[in-house]
C-alpha positions as CSV (number, residue, x, y, z in Angstrom):
1,M,5.6,-8.3,10.4
2,E,4.1,-11.0,12.6
3,S,7.3,-11.1,14.7
4,I,7.0,-7.3,15.4
5,L,3.4,-7.7,16.5
6,K,4.2,-10.7,18.8
7,Y,7.3,-9.1,20.2
8,Y,5.5,-6.0,21.3
9,E,2.3,-7.9,22.2
10,F,0.0,-6.1,19.9
11,S,-3.6,-7.3,20.0
12,P,-4.9,-9.8,17.3
13,F,-6.2,-8.0,14.2
14,I,-9.8,-6.8,14.4
15,K,-12.1,-5.3,11.7
16,D,-12.4,-1.6,11.9
17,T,-16.0,-0.5,11.8
18,S,-15.4,3.1,12.9
19,Q,-14.7,4.3,9.3
20,T,-11.4,5.7,10.6
21,F,-9.3,3.0,8.8
22,G,-11.4,2.4,5.8
23,K,-12.7,-0.9,7.1
24,N,-9.2,-2.3,7.2
25,E,-8.1,-4.6,10.0
26,I,-6.2,-3.0,12.9
27,S,-4.1,-4.3,15.8
28,Y,-3.3,-2.2,18.9
29,F,-1.0,-1.8,21.8
30,E,-2.1,-0.1,25.0
31,L,0.3,2.7,26.2
32,N,-2.1,3.7,29.0
33,T,-5.8,3.6,29.5
34,T,-6.5,6.2,26.8
35,H,-3.5,6.1,24.4
36,F,-2.7,3.4,21.9
37,L,-0.4,2.5,19.1
38,I,-2.3,1.1,16.2
39,F,-1.1,-0.9,13.2
40,E,-3.5,-0.7,10.2
41,K,-3.2,-3.5,7.8
42,D,-3.9,-2.1,4.3
43,G,-3.4,-4.9,1.8
44,D,0.2,-5.9,2.2
45,E,1.2,-2.6,3.9
46,Y,1.1,-1.6,7.6
47,N,0.6,1.9,8.8
48,L,1.5,2.9,12.4
49,Y,-0.6,5.4,14.3
50,I,-0.7,6.9,17.8
51,S,-4.3,7.5,19.0
52,K,-6.4,8.5,21.9
53,F,-9.7,6.8,22.8
54,K,-11.9,7.1,25.9
55,N,-11.2,3.5,26.6
56,E,-10.0,0.3,24.9
57,K,-13.6,-0.9,24.1
58,E,-13.9,2.0,21.6
59,I,-11.1,0.8,19.4
60,G,-12.4,-0.3,16.0
61,K,-15.9,0.8,16.9
62,K,-15.7,4.6,17.3
63,P,-13.4,7.2,15.8
64,P,-10.5,8.2,18.0
65,E,-10.5,11.5,19.8
66,I,-6.9,12.1,18.4
67,I,-5.0,10.2,15.8
68,E,-1.6,10.8,14.2
69,L,0.1,8.8,11.5
70,L,3.6,7.9,12.7
71,V,4.8,5.6,9.9
72,K,3.3,5.0,6.4
73,S,4.2,1.6,5.0
74,Y,6.0,0.2,8.0
75,D,9.2,-1.7,7.1
76,K,10.8,-3.6,10.0
77,S,14.2,-3.4,8.2
78,N,14.1,0.4,8.4
79,S,15.7,1.6,11.6
80,K,13.7,4.8,11.6
81,H,10.5,2.8,11.6
82,R,11.7,0.6,14.5
83,V,12.6,3.7,16.5
84,A,9.1,5.0,16.0
85,I,7.7,2.1,18.0
86,R,10.5,2.1,20.7
87,K,9.9,5.9,21.2
88,Y,6.6,5.0,22.7
89,I,7.1,1.4,24.1
90,G,10.7,1.7,25.2
């Protein structure tokens, strides 16, 4: 999973204190100034979301304005999961 995060230049993991991700750690990628892809690290599993915040500083501190689960239990060997990222990043 580390290779995916590094390849797409996701942020280092931070502790979520917004209660949105159950205090799990999250890593994010900025699509634009208000939209972000977020990986939630839940034990050994990673869930991928698309979200909207007012700005990057709110991530992990405040609940997102909009959030949608794209992939539950991300598996880099699953082509559908890889396509979910490429759909947004290109």
